[in-house]
N, C-alpha and C positions, 0 to 999 in steps of 0.2 A: 390455488395461487399460481401454480406453474402454468395453468391454462391462461391466466391473466398475463403473466410474463411473456408467454409465447405470442399472445394476441398483440401486445404492445410492440414486440419486435416485428411482427408481420404487417403492422399498420403504422409504422413509425413516422411516416410523413403525413398521416391523416390527423384530423382534429379529434383527439381521444378525450372523451368525457368520462369522468369517474362514475357517474350514475350508470352509464352503459356497461362499464366493466363490472359493477356490482350486479347488474341484471344478468350479465353473462354467466356468472357462477351461482346465481340464485340467492344472493344475500340482500338484505336491506342496505342502503348506502352507509348508515351509521355502523352497522356490524361489519361490513366489508372494509371500511376505512380502518377500523381498529384491528381486524385480523391481518390485513395487509401490512400495516405498520409493525405489528408484532413479528411477523414472519420475515419481512424483508429489511426492516430497519430504517425505512423511509416512508413518509406519507406517499400516497399513490401519485399525486401530481408532482411532487418533488422527484420521484423516481422517473416518471414519464419525461419530465423536462430534462433531467440529467442524461437519460438515454438518447433523447433527440439531439442534445448538444454533442454527445460523443460521436454519434453517427455524422453529424454536421462537421465535426472536426476532422473526421476521416476524409470527407469530401474536400475540405480545405487543403489537406495535405496533398491530395491528388491534383490540386491547382484550380478547382472551381472558384468562381467569384463569390465573395461573401454575400452580396445582396441577393444573388440567385439562391444560394443555400438557405439564407434566412427565409425567403419566401417559400421555398420547398418544404421547410420544416415548421411552417405555421407562424413565423414572426412577420409582422406587418411592415417593419422597417429595419434598416441596417442598424440603427441605434438601439432598437429594442432587442435585437439579437445580441449585440455587443454587451448591453447592460446585463442581460440574463447570464451571458457567458462569464462576465467578470464576477458576478455574484457567486456563481457556483465553483469557478475554477481559480479565482483570484487574479486573473490577468486577462487582457484582451485576446481574442482569438488569433490575431495576427502574431502575437508573441507565443501563445501556447502551442500553436501548430508546429513550432520548431521542436516541441517536446512530445510529440504524439507518436504512438506506436504505428508501424507501417501497415498493420493489418486491421481489418474490421473489428469493431467491438465483438467479443466472443459471446456466444449464446450462454444464458445463465441457467444453471441446473440447481433448483432450490433443494432438491433431495440430497444431491451431492454436497452442497454447502452445509446443509443441516447435519449430515453425517460427519463432516469435518469439524463441526462445532465452531464455525467461523464467527457466528453471531450476527450475520447480516450479509449484504452483498459486497463483494470486493470489486470496486470499479476499475476501469482501465488504468494502468500505471502511467505516470509521467516519465518520459525518457529524458534524462539529463546528462550533460557532459560535466564531470566534476574534475577539476584540476587536482594534482597531487597535494596531499596534506599530511600532517604529522599528528599522531595522537600518542598519549602515554597513559599508563595505568597499571593496574595490578592483575597478575595472572592467577588463575585457579585451576587446579587439577580435579577432574571428575571422571568417574567410571559409570558409563551408561550404555546399555545395549542398543545397537542399531542407531547410533547417533547420526550416521550419515544419511539416514532415511529422509531427514528433513533438511537437505542441502547444507550438511555440516552445521546444523542450526544450534546455536547456544540458547535457544528459547525454552529452556526447561525451568521456567520460573517457579513451578510448583515445588521444586526441590530447593528453591531460593538460592541458586548459584549466584545470583546477583549479590554484590557485596553488602555488608551491613552499613549502617549510616556513618560509622566512624571512618570507613575507607572512602566512602563517597565524599565526606567532608574534607578528608585529608587531601584528596586529589584537587578539589577546588581551591583549598587554602594554599597548597604548595605550588600549583601550576597557574592559577588565576586565568583560566581561559577567557577569551573575549566574549564567547557565546555559551550560554547554558545548553547542555545536552550530553548524553552519555552514549558511547559506542560499545556494542557487545559483539565480539568476533571470536570465532573458533580458529585457533592457530595450528590445529593438529595436522599431522601428515595423513595422507589417505591410506597409508599402510597400517595405521593403528585403528582397529575396528571396535574396541570396547572402551575407549576413554578419549578425552580430549582436553586440550589446554585452552582455557577460556580467558579472554582478555576483556576486562572492564576498564574503559578508558574515557578520557575527555580530550579536547583539543590541546595540543602542545604548540601554542602559537605565540608564546612570549619568551623573552630572553631570561629564563630562570633556570637555575641548576636543577637537574633531575635528581630527586632524592633517592637514596639507596633503597633497593627493593622494588622499584618501579621499572616497567619495561616501555621502551620507546618503539614505535612502529611507524614506518613510512608507508602510506597508502598511495599507490601510483595513480596517475590520471587514468580515468576510465569513463565509459558510458554506462549508465545505470538505468534499469527499470525500477522505479520507486513505487512501492505498493504501500498504501495506507490501510491498516487494519480497520474493520468496521467499528463504529462507536459502540462501546459496550460498557456495562457497569463493571466495577473492579473485580467482582467474583467471576466474571467471564473472560477476564483479560488474558490469562495464561492460555486457555483453550483457543481463544481468538487468534493469538500469535501462532500457535501450532497449526491451527486450521488454515490460516492464511499461507503458511509455508507449504502445506500440502496442496492447496489450491494452485499455488505458483508452479509447483513441480509436476503435478498430475494433470492439471487442466490448462493453465495459461501457457506455460513454456512449450509443451508439445504442439500446441495449435498456433503458436506465434511464428513469426519469421526470424526469430532470434535463437541463439544458443548462449550458454554461459561462457563468459570470457575467463578462462582459468588462470590468466596472468594477473588477475587482481583478486581482491577479497570481497566476499559478500558480508554485509554486516547489518545489525539491527541498530536503530537510532531512537533514543528515548529523550524527548524534551519535556517541557512543562505540560504538554497536552496529555501526558500519562500520569499526572498528579491527581489522584482521586480526591485529595483534600481541596483542590481548586475547581474540579470539574465533576459534574454528575456522571458523565460518560467520558471514557478516555480512549486514546488510540496511540499507536506508535507507527514507525515506518521501517520497511525492509528494503534495503538497497541490494539489488542483484546486478553484478557486472555482466554486461551482454555485448554481443557483437552480432552482426547480421549473419544469418545462416547461409552457408554455401548452397546455392540452388542448382548447381550443376548435377 
């Protein structure tokens, strides 16, 4: 499968046919499609198309014309390219290029991702500018060794640090946020190595009195790299979150043109897409505050 991944990268502007990829690794097309989907988390042509679009987006950021990029990557028309882009990224390329990383899509190492138990391929993040906002919620204390190994990550859901349903319900009933979604943030000082204070919160965006026992936190405006964890079944969700953090820190960040912006908070965001009672496969998002690396 890594051979296939590398072949796609090396021939990204060519007309890549799935039958040829199957032949490349000695499988029947049927067997190859099933194996690839199991290992990568996408059908083969979904993966090829998404990678083409990510490379095309990088060229858009460099100032190339959309029609020329569309032709270079195998789209016959401007409208065909735009339609495919909107299908996979949810917005037209003219808008999405404002949120594109400055560097080329990074090479994918399937063995590394499998060892990290990510559960699939972590695609390029979206770069977003988020204005300051306020959240409020309940803090929890926990003692865990090497907590800072995963970017101060509060994603230790196998210990179910995330609050019980009564606390979650209390937050929504008391604060009535305009939008559903929970934030998970580590508030600990870097001097503390064996424990952290974990804040589970929702948006505090209405004029309501903050109940006793809850903590309010102002998140400053910042630029974020937003990573979506691969779609996985609920049994893989915890390892997928941890694995995605490891991928960000060990693979993406060192090879990118960014560094962490220490003046803001990184956080995990969970909305209805992590409800396993609504979706067969689920995901969440990791927001990493970034700034361009000093290249001097």
